[in-house]
VMD Tcl script that builds the backbone (N, CA, C; Angstrom):
set m [mol new atoms 483]
animate dup $m
set s [atomselect $m all]
$s set {name element resname resid chain x y z} {
  {N N UNK 1 A 47.522 27.344 18.553}
  {CA C UNK 1 A 48.507 25.650 19.096}
  {C C UNK 1 A 47.158 25.243 19.869}
  {N N UNK 2 A 46.839 23.951 19.956}
  {CA C UNK 2 A 45.807 23.214 20.582}
  {C C UNK 2 A 46.200 22.974 21.700}
  {N N UNK 3 A 45.244 23.022 22.779}
  {CA C UNK 3 A 45.347 22.652 24.037}
  {C C UNK 3 A 45.099 21.004 24.605}
  {N N UNK 4 A 45.896 20.671 25.309}
  {CA C UNK 4 A 45.948 19.311 25.761}
  {C C UNK 4 A 44.674 18.693 25.449}
  {N N UNK 5 A 43.254 19.486 25.925}
  {CA C UNK 5 A 42.338 18.747 25.881}
  {C C UNK 5 A 41.733 18.308 24.246}
  {N N UNK 6 A 41.975 19.653 23.821}
  {CA C UNK 6 A 41.567 19.365 22.275}
  {C C UNK 6 A 42.465 18.516 21.567}
  {N N UNK 7 A 43.874 17.975 21.979}
  {CA C UNK 7 A 44.581 17.060 21.320}
  {C C UNK 7 A 44.268 15.795 21.767}
  {N N UNK 8 A 43.597 16.018 23.013}
  {CA C UNK 8 A 43.214 14.305 23.316}
  {C C UNK 8 A 42.028 14.129 22.948}
  {N N UNK 9 A 40.816 15.206 22.642}
  {CA C UNK 9 A 39.657 14.658 21.871}
  {C C UNK 9 A 40.052 14.634 20.693}
  {N N UNK 10 A 40.815 15.147 19.662}
  {CA C UNK 10 A 41.130 14.602 18.546}
  {C C UNK 10 A 41.711 13.456 18.327}
  {N N UNK 11 A 42.688 13.143 19.152}
  {CA C UNK 11 A 43.203 11.585 19.294}
  {C C UNK 11 A 41.906 10.318 19.277}
  {N N UNK 12 A 40.938 10.764 20.527}
  {CA C UNK 12 A 40.003 9.780 20.473}
  {C C UNK 12 A 39.079 9.880 19.296}
  {N N UNK 13 A 38.420 10.881 18.192}
  {CA C UNK 13 A 37.845 11.079 17.631}
  {C C UNK 13 A 38.562 10.140 16.266}
  {N N UNK 14 A 39.773 10.243 15.973}
  {CA C UNK 14 A 40.674 9.816 15.262}
  {C C UNK 14 A 40.428 8.374 15.348}
  {N N UNK 15 A 40.748 7.328 16.302}
  {CA C UNK 15 A 40.492 6.216 16.702}
  {C C UNK 15 A 38.928 5.775 16.856}
  {N N UNK 16 A 38.024 6.565 17.209}
  {CA C UNK 16 A 36.758 6.111 16.826}
  {C C UNK 16 A 36.606 6.022 15.491}
  {N N UNK 17 A 36.885 6.782 14.542}
  {CA C UNK 17 A 36.866 6.501 13.054}
  {C C UNK 17 A 37.443 5.511 12.218}
  {N N UNK 18 A 38.871 5.174 12.990}
  {CA C UNK 18 A 39.518 4.319 12.790}
  {C C UNK 18 A 38.670 2.719 13.144}
  {N N UNK 19 A 38.148 2.375 14.252}
  {CA C UNK 19 A 37.399 1.766 15.027}
  {C C UNK 19 A 36.307 1.135 14.025}
  {N N UNK 20 A 35.468 2.664 13.789}
  {CA C UNK 20 A 34.360 2.220 13.090}
  {C C UNK 20 A 34.713 1.700 11.169}
  {N N UNK 21 A 35.677 2.294 10.923}
  {CA C UNK 21 A 36.051 1.780 9.587}
  {C C UNK 21 A 36.248 0.072 9.537}
  {N N UNK 22 A 37.277 0.101 10.701}
  {CA C UNK 22 A 37.469 -1.472 10.669}
  {C C UNK 22 A 36.355 -2.382 11.062}
  {N N UNK 23 A 35.370 -2.062 11.897}
  {CA C UNK 23 A 33.772 -2.756 11.965}
  {C C UNK 23 A 33.695 -2.682 10.722}
  {N N UNK 24 A 33.340 -2.010 9.569}
  {CA C UNK 24 A 32.540 -1.638 8.451}
  {C C UNK 24 A 33.456 -2.542 7.539}
  {N N UNK 25 A 34.749 -2.579 7.464}
  {CA C UNK 25 A 35.489 -3.574 6.717}
  {C C UNK 25 A 35.239 -5.076 6.945}
  {N N UNK 26 A 35.150 -5.123 8.683}
  {CA C UNK 26 A 34.799 -6.520 8.857}
  {C C UNK 26 A 33.785 -7.236 8.539}
  {N N UNK 27 A 32.624 -6.273 8.198}
  {CA C UNK 27 A 30.769 -6.448 8.168}
  {C C UNK 27 A 30.815 -6.709 6.709}
  {N N UNK 28 A 31.873 -5.831 5.785}
  {CA C UNK 28 A 31.970 -6.196 4.563}
  {C C UNK 28 A 32.196 -7.648 4.195}
  {N N UNK 29 A 33.480 -8.017 4.791}
  {CA C UNK 29 A 34.208 -8.705 4.550}
  {C C UNK 29 A 32.917 -10.197 5.294}
  {N N UNK 30 A 32.473 -10.205 5.722}
  {CA C UNK 30 A 31.636 -11.146 6.295}
  {C C UNK 30 A 30.719 -11.221 5.401}
  {N N UNK 31 A 29.694 -9.935 4.726}
  {CA C UNK 31 A 28.969 -10.223 4.208}
  {C C UNK 31 A 29.005 -10.532 2.691}
  {N N UNK 32 A 30.522 -10.501 2.160}
  {CA C UNK 32 A 30.774 -10.969 0.948}
  {C C UNK 32 A 31.201 -12.473 1.112}
  {N N UNK 33 A 31.633 -13.114 2.432}
  {CA C UNK 33 A 32.044 -14.660 2.399}
  {C C UNK 33 A 30.747 -15.098 2.498}
  {N N UNK 34 A 29.702 -14.206 3.084}
  {CA C UNK 34 A 28.615 -15.154 3.154}
  {C C UNK 34 A 27.558 -15.462 1.755}
  {N N UNK 35 A 27.743 -14.255 1.208}
  {CA C UNK 35 A 27.321 -14.213 -0.684}
  {C C UNK 35 A 28.007 -15.079 -1.515}
  {N N UNK 36 A 29.502 -15.364 -0.921}
  {CA C UNK 36 A 30.024 -16.503 -2.086}
  {C C UNK 36 A 30.258 -17.549 -1.718}
  {N N UNK 37 A 29.403 -17.954 -0.212}
  {CA C UNK 37 A 28.821 -19.175 0.486}
  {C C UNK 37 A 27.462 -19.622 -0.596}
  {N N UNK 38 A 27.007 -18.513 -0.300}
  {CA C UNK 38 A 25.335 -18.714 -0.953}
  {C C UNK 38 A 25.535 -19.290 -2.373}
  {N N UNK 39 A 26.524 -18.783 -3.222}
  {CA C UNK 39 A 26.364 -18.913 -4.483}
  {C C UNK 39 A 27.269 -20.037 -4.955}
  {N N UNK 40 A 28.074 -20.364 -4.090}
  {CA C UNK 40 A 28.881 -21.763 -4.208}
  {C C UNK 40 A 27.724 -22.761 -3.576}
  {N N UNK 41 A 27.115 -22.598 -2.603}
  {CA C UNK 41 A 25.957 -23.823 -2.301}
  {C C UNK 41 A 25.274 -23.751 -3.606}
  {N N UNK 42 A 24.797 -22.274 -4.278}
  {CA C UNK 42 A 23.586 -22.976 -5.465}
  {C C UNK 42 A 24.222 -23.307 -6.863}
  {N N UNK 43 A 25.363 -22.954 -6.795}
  {CA C UNK 43 A 26.022 -23.670 -7.753}
  {C C UNK 43 A 26.285 -25.104 -7.670}
  {N N UNK 44 A 26.608 -25.458 -6.416}
  {CA C UNK 44 A 26.775 -27.076 -6.208}
  {C C UNK 44 A 25.250 -27.595 -6.343}
  {N N UNK 45 A 24.533 -27.050 -5.462}
  {CA C UNK 45 A 23.087 -27.698 -5.702}
  {C C UNK 45 A 22.314 -27.680 -7.312}
  {N N UNK 46 A 22.804 -26.577 -7.992}
  {CA C UNK 46 A 22.364 -26.936 -9.609}
  {C C UNK 46 A 22.961 -28.164 -10.385}
  {N N UNK 47 A 24.444 -28.298 -9.760}
  {CA C UNK 47 A 25.315 -29.506 -10.279}
  {C C UNK 47 A 24.663 -30.752 -9.866}
  {N N UNK 48 A 24.013 -30.802 -8.438}
  {CA C UNK 48 A 23.476 -32.016 -8.374}
  {C C UNK 48 A 22.344 -32.429 -9.056}
  {N N UNK 49 A 21.515 -31.455 -8.852}
  {CA C UNK 49 A 20.374 -31.829 -9.432}
  {C C UNK 49 A 20.468 -31.742 -11.175}
  {N N UNK 50 A 21.653 -31.480 -11.694}
  {CA C UNK 50 A 21.653 -31.799 -12.942}
  {C C UNK 50 A 22.896 -32.272 -13.366}
  {N N UNK 51 A 23.093 -33.256 -13.150}
  {CA C UNK 51 A 24.319 -34.277 -13.382}
  {C C UNK 51 A 24.319 -34.325 -14.820}
  {N N UNK 52 A 23.802 -34.317 -15.999}
  {CA C UNK 52 A 23.991 -34.493 -17.625}
  {C C UNK 52 A 24.455 -33.180 -18.038}
  {N N UNK 53 A 24.239 -31.647 -17.112}
  {CA C UNK 53 A 24.648 -30.816 -17.689}
  {C C UNK 53 A 25.966 -30.482 -18.084}
  {N N UNK 54 A 26.879 -31.389 -17.693}
  {CA C UNK 54 A 28.399 -31.231 -18.564}
  {C C UNK 54 A 28.684 -32.281 -19.658}
  {N N UNK 55 A 27.801 -32.897 -19.724}
  {CA C UNK 55 A 28.198 -34.183 -21.205}
  {C C UNK 55 A 27.579 -33.329 -22.092}
  {N N UNK 56 A 28.505 -34.358 -23.334}
  {CA C UNK 56 A 28.562 -33.664 -24.193}
  {C C UNK 56 A 27.274 -33.734 -25.753}
  {N N UNK 57 A 26.376 -34.228 -24.686}
  {CA C UNK 57 A 24.936 -34.208 -25.519}
  {C C UNK 57 A 23.891 -33.571 -25.143}
  {N N UNK 58 A 24.556 -32.786 -24.189}
  {CA C UNK 58 A 23.497 -31.759 -23.338}
  {C C UNK 58 A 23.113 -30.352 -24.508}
  {N N UNK 59 A 23.690 -30.329 -25.301}
  {CA C UNK 59 A 23.289 -29.055 -26.693}
  {C C UNK 59 A 21.874 -29.876 -27.213}
  {N N UNK 60 A 22.501 -31.138 -27.766}
  {CA C UNK 60 A 21.026 -31.717 -28.464}
  {C C UNK 60 A 20.102 -32.103 -27.170}
  {N N UNK 61 A 20.185 -32.378 -26.096}
  {CA C UNK 61 A 18.853 -32.774 -25.279}
  {C C UNK 61 A 17.733 -31.063 -24.879}
  {N N UNK 62 A 18.637 -29.980 -25.231}
  {CA C UNK 62 A 18.188 -28.846 -24.702}
  {C C UNK 62 A 17.613 -28.471 -26.519}
  {N N UNK 63 A 18.191 -28.641 -27.482}
  {CA C UNK 63 A 17.738 -28.253 -28.642}
  {C C UNK 63 A 16.516 -29.196 -28.788}
  {N N UNK 64 A 15.903 -30.237 -28.240}
  {CA C UNK 64 A 14.850 -31.124 -28.495}
  {C C UNK 64 A 13.859 -30.493 -27.437}
  {N N UNK 65 A 14.633 -30.189 -26.351}
  {CA C UNK 65 A 13.240 -29.785 -25.233}
  {C C UNK 65 A 12.699 -28.203 -25.882}
  {N N UNK 66 A 13.462 -27.648 -26.631}
  {CA C UNK 66 A 13.284 -26.480 -27.225}
  {C C UNK 66 A 12.382 -26.322 -28.355}
  {N N UNK 67 A 12.274 -27.529 -28.844}
  {CA C UNK 67 A 11.519 -27.916 -30.273}
  {C C UNK 67 A 10.385 -28.456 -29.633}
  {N N UNK 68 A 10.239 -29.168 -28.835}
  {CA C UNK 68 A 8.961 -29.933 -28.366}
  {C C UNK 68 A 8.400 -28.643 -27.428}
  {N N UNK 69 A 8.475 -27.724 -26.909}
  {CA C UNK 69 A 7.834 -26.156 -26.450}
  {C C UNK 69 A 7.515 -25.870 -27.599}
  {N N UNK 70 A 8.064 -25.490 -28.682}
  {CA C UNK 70 A 7.546 -24.591 -29.826}
  {C C UNK 70 A 6.384 -25.295 -30.580}
  {N N UNK 71 A 6.511 -26.635 -30.849}
  {CA C UNK 71 A 5.383 -26.940 -31.070}
  {C C UNK 71 A 4.139 -27.327 -30.440}
  {N N UNK 72 A 4.393 -27.189 -28.702}
  {CA C UNK 72 A 3.067 -27.394 -28.328}
  {C C UNK 72 A 3.066 -25.971 -27.574}
  {N N UNK 73 A 2.371 -25.319 -28.412}
  {CA C UNK 73 A 1.507 -24.060 -28.218}
  {C C UNK 73 A 1.072 -23.680 -26.987}
  {N N UNK 74 A 0.102 -24.664 -26.706}
  {CA C UNK 74 A -0.779 -24.208 -25.449}
  {C C UNK 74 A 0.295 -24.547 -24.373}
  {N N UNK 75 A 0.949 -25.271 -24.362}
  {CA C UNK 75 A 2.012 -25.267 -23.355}
  {C C UNK 75 A 3.019 -24.221 -23.160}
  {N N UNK 76 A 3.435 -23.790 -24.238}
  {CA C UNK 76 A 4.199 -22.658 -24.309}
  {C C UNK 76 A 3.376 -21.556 -23.357}
  {N N UNK 77 A 2.443 -21.291 -23.932}
  {CA C UNK 77 A 1.874 -19.965 -23.665}
  {C C UNK 77 A 0.964 -20.087 -21.873}
  {N N UNK 78 A 1.045 -21.793 -21.326}
  {CA C UNK 78 A 0.806 -21.987 -20.085}
  {C C UNK 78 A 1.720 -21.417 -19.418}
  {N N UNK 79 A 3.359 -22.038 -19.664}
  {CA C UNK 79 A 4.205 -21.554 -18.898}
  {C C UNK 79 A 4.822 -20.191 -18.917}
  {N N UNK 80 A 4.327 -19.488 -19.614}
  {CA C UNK 80 A 4.585 -17.754 -19.954}
  {C C UNK 80 A 3.504 -17.059 -19.094}
  {N N UNK 81 A 2.450 -18.497 -18.498}
  {CA C UNK 81 A 1.505 -17.445 -17.821}
  {C C UNK 81 A 1.846 -18.026 -16.298}
  {N N UNK 82 A 2.541 -18.925 -16.263}
  {CA C UNK 82 A 3.274 -19.233 -15.086}
  {C C UNK 82 A 4.325 -18.517 -14.512}
  {N N UNK 83 A 4.828 -18.366 -15.559}
  {CA C UNK 83 A 6.617 -17.505 -14.893}
  {C C UNK 83 A 6.393 -16.059 -15.038}
  {N N UNK 84 A 5.014 -15.709 -15.146}
  {CA C UNK 84 A 4.934 -14.084 -14.757}
  {C C UNK 84 A 5.354 -13.637 -13.559}
  {N N UNK 85 A 5.961 -12.446 -13.371}
  {CA C UNK 85 A 6.429 -11.864 -12.586}
  {C C UNK 85 A 5.150 -11.084 -11.951}
  {N N UNK 86 A 5.046 -11.074 -10.279}
  {CA C UNK 86 A 4.134 -10.232 -9.672}
  {C C UNK 86 A 4.740 -9.322 -9.102}
  {N N UNK 87 A 3.665 -8.181 -8.690}
  {CA C UNK 87 A 3.723 -7.244 -7.588}
  {C C UNK 87 A 3.519 -7.668 -6.589}
  {N N UNK 88 A 4.060 -7.377 -5.283}
  {CA C UNK 88 A 3.333 -7.635 -4.144}
  {C C UNK 88 A 3.241 -6.719 -3.154}
  {N N UNK 89 A 1.988 -6.522 -2.483}
  {CA C UNK 89 A 1.810 -5.385 -1.836}
  {C C UNK 89 A 1.523 -5.883 -0.649}
  {N N UNK 90 A 2.453 -5.212 0.608}
  {CA C UNK 90 A 2.368 -6.039 2.119}
  {C C UNK 90 A 1.490 -4.687 2.788}
  {N N UNK 91 A 0.476 -4.575 3.554}
  {CA C UNK 91 A -0.296 -4.055 4.248}
  {C C UNK 91 A 0.020 -4.349 5.577}
  {N N UNK 92 A 0.462 -3.533 6.614}
  {CA C UNK 92 A 0.245 -3.849 7.813}
  {C C UNK 92 A -0.500 -2.655 9.164}
  {N N UNK 93 A -0.744 -2.875 9.737}
  {CA C UNK 93 A -0.833 -1.958 11.061}
  {C C UNK 93 A 0.372 -1.176 11.663}
  {N N UNK 94 A 1.023 -2.153 11.278}
  {CA C UNK 94 A 2.505 -1.076 12.095}
  {C C UNK 94 A 3.728 -1.377 11.389}
  {N N UNK 95 A 4.622 -0.332 11.114}
  {CA C UNK 95 A 5.466 -0.851 10.489}
  {C C UNK 95 A 6.688 -2.305 10.833}
  {N N UNK 96 A 6.590 -3.250 9.978}
  {CA C UNK 96 A 7.496 -4.170 9.886}
  {C C UNK 96 A 8.851 -3.992 9.946}
  {N N UNK 97 A 9.576 -4.911 10.724}
  {CA C UNK 97 A 11.101 -5.107 10.639}
  {C C UNK 97 A 11.481 -5.932 9.229}
  {N N UNK 98 A 12.951 -5.840 9.042}
  {CA C UNK 98 A 13.229 -6.551 7.710}
  {C C UNK 98 A 12.617 -7.715 7.956}
  {N N UNK 99 A 13.224 -8.550 9.054}
  {CA C UNK 99 A 13.298 -9.504 9.396}
  {C C UNK 99 A 11.971 -10.164 8.725}
  {N N UNK 100 A 10.676 -9.764 9.519}
  {CA C UNK 100 A 9.166 -9.579 9.415}
  {C C UNK 100 A 9.055 -9.589 7.851}
  {N N UNK 101 A 9.310 -8.734 7.243}
  {CA C UNK 101 A 9.271 -8.618 5.534}
  {C C UNK 101 A 9.771 -9.759 4.784}
  {N N UNK 102 A 10.655 -10.451 5.099}
  {CA C UNK 102 A 11.577 -11.272 4.249}
  {C C UNK 102 A 10.887 -12.275 4.699}
  {N N UNK 103 A 10.595 -12.743 6.013}
  {CA C UNK 103 A 9.796 -13.843 6.092}
  {C C UNK 103 A 8.358 -14.004 5.151}
  {N N UNK 104 A 7.543 -12.817 5.098}
  {CA C UNK 104 A 6.227 -12.723 4.608}
  {C C UNK 104 A 6.711 -13.030 3.179}
  {N N UNK 105 A 7.733 -12.290 2.577}
  {CA C UNK 105 A 8.321 -12.742 1.315}
  {C C UNK 105 A 8.526 -13.518 0.632}
  {N N UNK 106 A 9.186 -14.627 1.449}
  {CA C UNK 106 A 9.589 -16.098 1.652}
  {C C UNK 106 A 8.293 -16.956 1.453}
  {N N UNK 107 A 7.502 -16.328 2.136}
  {CA C UNK 107 A 6.530 -17.324 2.380}
  {C C UNK 107 A 5.282 -17.492 1.229}
  {N N UNK 108 A 5.361 -16.330 0.660}
  {CA C UNK 108 A 4.511 -15.705 -0.523}
  {C C UNK 108 A 5.192 -16.475 -1.608}
  {N N UNK 109 A 6.495 -16.389 -1.846}
  {CA C UNK 109 A 7.108 -17.140 -3.001}
  {C C UNK 109 A 7.086 -18.852 -2.613}
  {N N UNK 110 A 7.190 -19.189 -1.586}
  {CA C UNK 110 A 6.609 -20.652 -1.320}
  {C C UNK 110 A 5.486 -21.139 -1.715}
  {N N UNK 111 A 4.179 -20.078 -1.553}
  {CA C UNK 111 A 3.279 -20.745 -2.018}
  {C C UNK 111 A 2.556 -20.737 -3.201}
  {N N UNK 112 A 3.195 -19.433 -3.989}
  {CA C UNK 112 A 2.512 -18.993 -5.242}
  {C C UNK 112 A 3.635 -19.665 -6.344}
  {N N UNK 113 A 4.957 -19.792 -6.111}
  {CA C UNK 113 A 5.775 -20.299 -6.994}
  {C C UNK 113 A 6.347 -18.941 -8.238}
  {N N UNK 114 A 5.960 -18.210 -7.584}
  {CA C UNK 114 A 5.935 -16.818 -8.675}
  {C C UNK 114 A 7.129 -15.973 -8.608}
  {N N UNK 115 A 7.948 -15.487 -9.559}
  {CA C UNK 115 A 9.084 -14.570 -9.277}
  {C C UNK 115 A 8.154 -13.142 -9.136}
  {N N UNK 116 A 9.180 -12.299 -8.231}
  {CA C UNK 116 A 8.549 -11.102 -7.926}
  {C C UNK 116 A 9.163 -9.911 -8.940}
  {N N UNK 117 A 8.388 -8.826 -9.352}
  {CA C UNK 117 A 9.247 -8.018 -9.726}
  {C C UNK 117 A 9.383 -6.509 -8.985}
  {N N UNK 118 A 8.238 -6.915 -7.461}
  {CA C UNK 118 A 8.402 -4.948 -7.248}
  {C C UNK 118 A 7.730 -5.680 -5.545}
  {N N UNK 119 A 8.256 -5.392 -4.588}
  {CA C UNK 119 A 7.315 -5.125 -3.337}
  {C C UNK 119 A 7.139 -4.261 -2.634}
  {N N UNK 120 A 5.993 -3.655 -2.595}
  {CA C UNK 120 A 5.506 -2.259 -1.614}
  {C C UNK 120 A 5.139 -2.800 -0.380}
  {N N UNK 121 A 5.370 -1.761 0.860}
  {CA C UNK 121 A 5.334 -1.984 1.878}
  {C C UNK 121 A 4.429 -0.733 2.246}
  {N N UNK 122 A 2.853 -0.886 2.916}
  {CA C UNK 122 A 2.219 0.092 3.181}
  {C C UNK 122 A 2.247 0.037 4.634}
  {N N UNK 123 A 1.866 1.158 5.213}
  {CA C UNK 123 A 1.463 1.185 6.893}
  {C C UNK 123 A 0.148 1.568 7.034}
  {N N UNK 124 A -0.924 1.188 7.237}
  {CA C UNK 124 A -2.296 1.743 7.419}
  {C C UNK 124 A -2.610 1.107 8.942}
  {N N UNK 125 A -2.687 1.979 9.781}
  {CA C UNK 125 A -2.987 1.942 11.273}
  {C C UNK 125 A -4.518 1.619 11.206}
  {N N UNK 126 A -5.367 1.706 10.215}
  {CA C UNK 126 A -7.072 1.306 10.020}
  {C C UNK 126 A -7.238 -0.335 10.297}
  {N N UNK 127 A -6.155 -0.876 9.863}
  {CA C UNK 127 A -6.271 -2.656 9.879}
  {C C UNK 127 A -6.521 -2.712 11.411}
  {N N UNK 128 A -5.948 -1.837 12.237}
  {CA C UNK 128 A -6.039 -2.239 14.146}
  {C C UNK 128 A -4.642 -3.304 14.376}
  {N N UNK 129 A -4.603 -4.394 13.768}
  {CA C UNK 129 A -3.514 -4.943 13.843}
  {C C UNK 129 A -3.610 -6.081 13.033}
  {N N UNK 130 A -2.413 -7.036 12.454}
  {CA C UNK 130 A -2.287 -7.973 11.445}
  {C C UNK 130 A -1.935 -7.252 10.073}
  {N N UNK 131 A -2.093 -7.831 9.360}
  {CA C UNK 131 A -1.496 -7.949 7.895}
  {C C UNK 131 A -2.096 -8.585 6.415}
  {N N UNK 132 A -2.300 -7.615 5.471}
  {CA C UNK 132 A -2.582 -8.048 4.414}
  {C C UNK 132 A -1.545 -8.300 3.337}
  {N N UNK 133 A -1.863 -9.325 2.370}
  {CA C UNK 133 A -0.679 -9.904 1.496}
  {C C UNK 133 A -1.420 -10.036 0.202}
  {N N UNK 134 A -1.218 -8.778 -0.888}
  {CA C UNK 134 A -2.208 -9.415 -2.027}
  {C C UNK 134 A -0.698 -9.324 -3.330}
  {N N UNK 135 A -1.236 -9.878 -4.297}
  {CA C UNK 135 A -0.514 -9.534 -5.647}
  {C C UNK 135 A -1.592 -9.708 -6.473}
  {N N UNK 136 A -1.186 -10.078 -7.685}
  {CA C UNK 136 A -2.427 -10.345 -8.843}
  {C C UNK 136 A -2.834 -11.252 -8.816}
  {N N UNK 137 A -2.280 -12.441 -8.270}
  {CA C UNK 137 A -3.263 -13.747 -8.302}
  {C C UNK 137 A -3.151 -14.133 -7.023}
  {N N UNK 138 A -2.884 -13.621 -5.731}
  {CA C UNK 138 A -3.277 -13.811 -4.609}
  {C C UNK 138 A -3.400 -12.859 -3.373}
  {N N UNK 139 A -4.136 -13.140 -2.474}
  {CA C UNK 139 A -4.957 -12.029 -1.634}
  {C C UNK 139 A -5.141 -13.169 0.018}
  {N N UNK 140 A -4.323 -12.472 0.767}
  {CA C UNK 140 A -4.795 -12.934 2.172}
  {C C UNK 140 A -4.634 -11.837 3.361}
  {N N UNK 141 A -5.560 -12.011 4.125}
  {CA C UNK 141 A -5.739 -11.180 4.936}
  {C C UNK 141 A -6.222 -11.498 6.187}
  {N N UNK 142 A -5.664 -11.026 7.474}
  {CA C UNK 142 A -5.587 -11.300 8.657}
  {C C UNK 142 A -5.355 -9.883 9.466}
  {N N UNK 143 A -6.511 -9.484 9.814}
  {CA C UNK 143 A -6.201 -8.253 10.261}
  {C C UNK 143 A -7.289 -7.844 11.168}
  {N N UNK 144 A -7.122 -7.186 12.473}
  {CA C UNK 144 A -8.808 -6.637 13.269}
  {C C UNK 144 A -9.745 -6.160 12.421}
  {N N UNK 145 A -9.366 -5.472 11.562}
  {CA C UNK 145 A -10.354 -4.556 10.581}
  {C C UNK 145 A -11.295 -5.766 10.336}
  {N N UNK 146 A -10.693 -6.509 9.461}
  {CA C UNK 146 A -11.462 -7.920 8.983}
  {C C UNK 146 A -12.227 -8.910 9.797}
  {N N UNK 147 A -11.606 -8.907 10.779}
  {CA C UNK 147 A -12.227 -9.548 11.738}
  {C C UNK 147 A -13.323 -9.151 12.632}
  {N N UNK 148 A -13.529 -7.795 12.795}
  {CA C UNK 148 A -14.282 -6.863 13.021}
  {C C UNK 148 A -15.787 -6.635 12.450}
  {N N UNK 149 A -15.120 -6.914 11.187}
  {CA C UNK 149 A -16.181 -6.878 10.070}
  {C C UNK 149 A -17.292 -7.845 10.154}
  {N N UNK 150 A -16.225 -9.030 10.270}
  {CA C UNK 150 A -16.881 -10.507 10.005}
  {C C UNK 150 A -17.809 -10.560 11.233}
  {N N UNK 151 A -17.360 -9.861 12.310}
  {CA C UNK 151 A -18.246 -10.316 13.745}
  {C C UNK 151 A -19.361 -9.521 13.537}
  {N N UNK 152 A -19.317 -8.296 12.954}
  {CA C UNK 152 A -20.361 -7.401 13.370}
  {C C UNK 152 A -21.627 -7.780 11.808}
  {N N UNK 153 A -21.169 -8.320 10.741}
  {CA C UNK 153 A -22.261 -8.961 10.291}
  {C C UNK 153 A -22.768 -10.524 10.705}
  {N N UNK 154 A -21.658 -11.402 11.362}
  {CA C UNK 154 A -22.355 -12.345 12.434}
  {C C UNK 154 A -23.576 -11.946 12.944}
  {N N UNK 155 A -23.136 -10.806 14.122}
  {CA C UNK 155 A -23.973 -10.007 14.862}
  {C C UNK 155 A -25.420 -9.769 14.171}
  {N N UNK 156 A -25.184 -9.348 13.195}
  {CA C UNK 156 A -26.662 -8.578 12.242}
  {C C UNK 156 A -27.050 -9.594 12.089}
  {N N UNK 157 A -26.936 -10.758 11.513}
  {CA C UNK 157 A -27.659 -11.722 11.164}
  {C C UNK 157 A -28.119 -12.585 11.961}
  {N N UNK 158 A -27.624 -12.609 12.830}
  {CA C UNK 158 A -27.803 -13.909 13.995}
  {C C UNK 158 A -28.590 -13.421 15.453}
  {N N UNK 159 A -28.125 -12.165 15.377}
  {CA C UNK 159 A -28.502 -11.828 16.808}
  {C C UNK 159 A -30.114 -10.852 17.003}
  {N N UNK 160 A -30.767 -11.313 17.627}
  {CA C UNK 160 A -32.233 -11.433 17.583}
  {C C UNK 160 A -32.318 -9.966 19.087}
  {N N UNK 161 A -33.139 -8.685 18.697}
  {CA C UNK 161 A -32.912 -7.875 19.483}
  {C C UNK 161 A -34.211 -8.106 20.190}
}
mol reanalyze $m
mol bondsrecalc $m
mol representation Tube
mol addrep $m
């Protein structure tokens, strides 16, 4: 038989597990609600941006656009080049939080207008401070290591002993 303390401990553990499941279910429900709102907003924005999307001549217009793109090989290859997805590498001196990573990725997407196929995050303490962002078509660096190299180069050129 279980002692009174063991029974109380078991009851406390069960209550804690039930409470954790309830919180998890609430978090899942909130996440589901937010995702549904985002999807609904995206659909509404698309419908607002494309008022002709539901008209009966939509197929004819779409076919005309496809034919025009097929006739213009140079434009088609240019569009393919612009729409290629990129790999993004974020190198920082210290580990980044999820929010910091998200801000960097969003800013990269705003600047390049190119989709991403992969994101890699690397911690390199030799940078001293700051971040380096690079992809196939983009490079940006604001690090202590780069600043010190530039300062050294400047002093070597301009400082007379």
